[in-house]
N, C-alpha and C positions, 0 to 999 in steps of 0.2 A: 433368561438360560434356563437349560433343561435339569431335572432333579434326579437322583436315584435313590432308592432305597439302602440304606447300611445296617445292618445289623449288630447288636452288640456285643462282642466278642465275649465279655465279662459277665454277661446274662444273656443268653440265649434266646429266654423267652421274653424278656422285654420287647415291647412294640418297636418294631423297626423306626428309624428316624428318617427324614429326608434331607439330601445333602445335594446343594449344587453337583452338577457334572463338570468338571473341569477339561478341556480341550485344549492341547498343546498342538497347535497349527503347524509351531515351527519342526516338530518332531513327527507326526503322526501323517502318513498318506492318505488320500483322498479317500480310500478304499478301506481304510480302518477306521475312520469317523463315521461310523455308522450305527450308534447306539440311543437306546430309547427314542427311535423315530426321528433321531437327526440325522442327516443324510449330509454329509462333507461336500463341499463343493469340488471341481476338478482342481489336479494336483498346481496345474498353470495358475489357474486363479489365486490359489491362496500362495504360491509364490510372490505373484506379483502386489496380493493384501500385504503380505510381510513386509517385503519391501518398501512399499508407500509407507507402511507404519514405521519402520525402522526410519527412514528418513523424516518423517514428520517428527517423532518423538526426539531425535538427535534435533533436528532445527530447531524446535521449541526450547529443548533443556538448553542449549548454546544461546538462544534468543533472549530467555528471560524465566529462569528457574522459578518454579512453583505458581507459575500465570497460567492460565488457560483462554481461551478465546470462547465468548457465548456465541450461541447462533444467531442474536440479534441485539438491538439496542436496549439496554438496561437502564434504570434509575440510577444515579450517582447517590453512594451511600455513606454513611459515615460510620465508622468504629471506636470505639472506646477503650481508652487503656487509661486504666487504674481512676478510672470514674471521668476521666478528661475525653472529651470528643475532638478527635484529629480528623479534618476535611480529607476526603477521598476522592472530590470531584475533580475529573479530569477534563471537563469540557463544557463551555456556556453556549449561552444564546441559542441552544439547540433546537431545530426546528424539522419539518419531514417533507420533503419535496411533493408537493401536491399533486402534481402531474405524475402518472404512474407508467409515462412513455421511459423513463430512466429507472432500470431493475437493476443493473450492474453499473454503477458510477465508477467508472476507470481513470479519471481525468478530472482534474479541477482549476479551473483559473479565473484569476480576479479580472473583472472587467475593467479596462483603463481609459475606456469611453465615458462611462457613467459609473460614479461610484455606489457602492452597494449592489452590486451586480455579480454574478456569478456564470461562467460558463462549465458546461459538462457534456460527456457524452458516455455512451455505453460500450461495453466490453464488444467481444466479438459475436456476431449473429443481428446488430443493428445494419441500416445504411450509412452512408457517409452524411452523418446528421449531428450536428452542434445543437445543445439546449441551454436557453439564458433563463436563470432563475433569480428573484431578488432574496433579499435576507428573511423575508416571511416564507421562503417555500415556493412562493406563486411562479409559475412559469409564464415567463414574459415574450419568447420565443422561439421559435425552430429555423434554424439557419443550415442548409443543404448545400454541400460541395460537389460541383458539377463536375464529370470525369475523374474523378477520384474513388480509388479503392479504400476499401473497410474489412480489411481482411482482419485484422487484429490491434484495433486502436488501444492504446494502453496509458495515454498519458495526454494531457495539454496544457501550455503556459503561456500568458500574454508578455509583451515585451515591448520596449521602444525603440525604434530605430529610424533614423533620419524626421525625428519629430513627429512620428506616426506611431498610433497603436497596432502593435500586429499580435498575429496569434499562430503559435503553431501547434499543430495535430500529428503526433507519433503513432504510425502504424508500424509498431517495433514488437509485439508480442511473439514469441516462437518457443513453447513450451519442449518441442520435440527438437529443438535444435536442428531445424530442417533447412530454414531460410538463408540462400547464400546472400541476400540483401534484404533490405529495411526500408520503410520510406517516410521520411518528416514531410509535412506539408507548411507552408506558409502563407497566408495571407493579411492583409488588412482587416483589423477588429471590426466585424459588423456591429450596427447597433443592438444593444441587447433587449431594445424594447420594440424590434420588428422583427418579423421573420421575413427570409428572404432566400432567394438562392446567389452563391457567391461562383460565378465563371472563373475567375482572375486568382488562379491558386500555382503557386510556385511548389516545384516538388525539388527533394534531395535523395538522394539513393544513396545507401549508405551502407559499406562492406567492413566487416571487420578485419583486422590483420590477421588474425589466430584462427578464422573459422567461426561457425554461426554461434550465436548467442541469444538464449532470452532477455529482454529487456522490458521493463515495465516501469522505469524512470527517467527523465527528460527533462532538462532545466534550461534556460537561456539567461547567459547573463550579457547583457547588453555593453556594459561598461567595457568587458573584457574581450567581447565580442565572441563568445565561444557558446557552442552548444556541447551540454555535458549529458552522457549517457552512461548509466550505473545497469549491470546485468543483475540477474534475478538469479538464485541457487538454493538449494536445499544446505549447502554447507555454507558456512560463515565466510565469506567469499564473495564481494561483488567487484568486478571488473568496474574500472571507470575510464571511461573512455570519449575523448573530444575530436569535434569538428569544428572550424573555423565558421563563424556566421556570417552568410552572404550578405554584402553590401544591398542596399533596397535602390530596387530599379524600377522605373515605369512599369517594364514587361514582365511578365512572370517568364520565369525560367525554370528550365529542367536540366540539375548539373548529377552529377555522381564522384561521390568521395571516398576515400578508404579513410576511416577512423583511425585516431593514434591513442594507445592506451598509455596512461601515465602513471596509475598506481593500482592498488587493489586494498578495498577497505574489507575489514574485516565486520561483515554484517552478513546474516542469513535472509533471504528472502525479502529482498528491497523491492520494496511497490511502488511509491513513487518520491518525486523529487522536486524543489523550486528554490529560487534564489531568492533571498531578501534584497531587493532593488536597491534600498537605500544603505545597507552597511556590506553587502555582499557578500551575508552567511549563507552557507548551503543547507538546506532541511532535507531530511531524508526518512522516509518512513519504512516499516516493514508492518508485520501483522500485529505487533504489540506495541511498539515504542515509535517516538519521533527522534531523531537526533538531529544536533545544531552543531555543523563544522564552523565555528566562529571565524570571521576573517579579521585580522588584526589591522590591516589596511583594505582601503577599497580596492585597489588591484594588486592585493598578495596573490603570488602565482599559486595558481589551483593543487598543482601538486603538493607544494607545502603547506597549504590551508588543510587538506583531508589528511594529511599525517597527523593534525594534533587530536586529541583525546576530545572525542565531542560531549555536549550536554545532552542527557539523556530525559525523555519526558515520557512517562505514562500514557497509554492510549487509552479512552475508554472500550469497554469489551463489548463492543460493535460487532458484528457479524465478519466483516471483511474490508477493511480500512485499505484502499489502493489510491487513493488521491489526495494531495497536499499542495494549497496555495499559501503563500505569505501576500499580506495587504498594504497598503501605501502606510497604513499606522502599524506595521510589524505584528498584526494579527495572523496568527496562523491557523486555516480553517481546514476540514478534513469533511470527507464523504466517505461512505461505506457501502457496498454491495447491501443487495436487499431491497425489499418493497414492502412499504416504502420507504425510500432512501432518506437517512437521517443528514442534516449539514450542521455543523456545530463547530466553534470557535474552542481550540484548546486553551486550557489551562495552563501556563508555564511554568509549573511547579517542578523542579526536579526531581525525577522518580525516588531518590533516597531521603527527599527532603521529611517526607512524612513520617518516617520510621526515626529521623533523627529529632523532628519535634517531639516524638512520642516518649524518646529515650530522654530527653534535656528535660520534660514534665516530670519525670520518674525520678530522675536525679536531683529535680530539685525539691521533690516531697520527701526524699532520703535524708537530703540536707538539713530540712525543717524538722 
């Protein structure tokens, strides 16, 4: 921050003090912000910067007041309350992906073929490649999808269909809301221990009924035979769209469908989603928290399920959490962008339970 010299009006002879120069970008034109050698950017750049900052601040305040996102993974800490330690651990079994091919993990899926393995992929900028890792972070396979686009891959998930383990990859990102259609790719899950090139890939081209939407969260419920897409917005509103899960066929298919909007969830910046296959619970994340929309029955209508108030769980302060996956033991796993890429299992403690525990300890001491 630039400094300026400020004389003391009560004592002009006193040595001048150095104070920060505060520049109000919101009210100064770029031609005016040129003091102490600091040259302002163009007026257009300032307007864009302020627009971005305002949206970001608004979203973060609505998402989780008082919490910030760190630039990289940080150790879990303990805080003391009246001499007692209260755990702030949000993730366990944390490892780092040893292979640096994945720098922007944007999707995460549990292998249904082999227990203890994961699938992930990069955000935009990489080819149509999937990477498999074990729980120690060691890369075990790289699988390429032939004749498949990788415009902006944002999510992936595994599911069971016709007795087979299947894998869905969602090319659905659209930050500028300019894509008239997005694509979902379905294939038999490859062996996560063998690198390969997959030629048999089915394609679903999806159109939204109300225009282009940015989407980073896609999940499959094989019991309700539904593919769910949740849109991303800086405002606390995520549109929930569904399309039917196609029946398993021997040959690859290429179809076009129009999604149906079933609800709007009051969440900003939704980045990932996955279903708990055993319970039907829907897990959704944004940059700061994970949310569980509980299913009262396994076949409860989705529109009714997501109208309920979800359970909220704090995420670790990793750089940017954009992927979530639920394994067969109901463990919830996440990854984050960055290099090296962290992988960890969420500690499922409600976000307000630590504060309640601290309050209870204080009350007990007061009574005693």
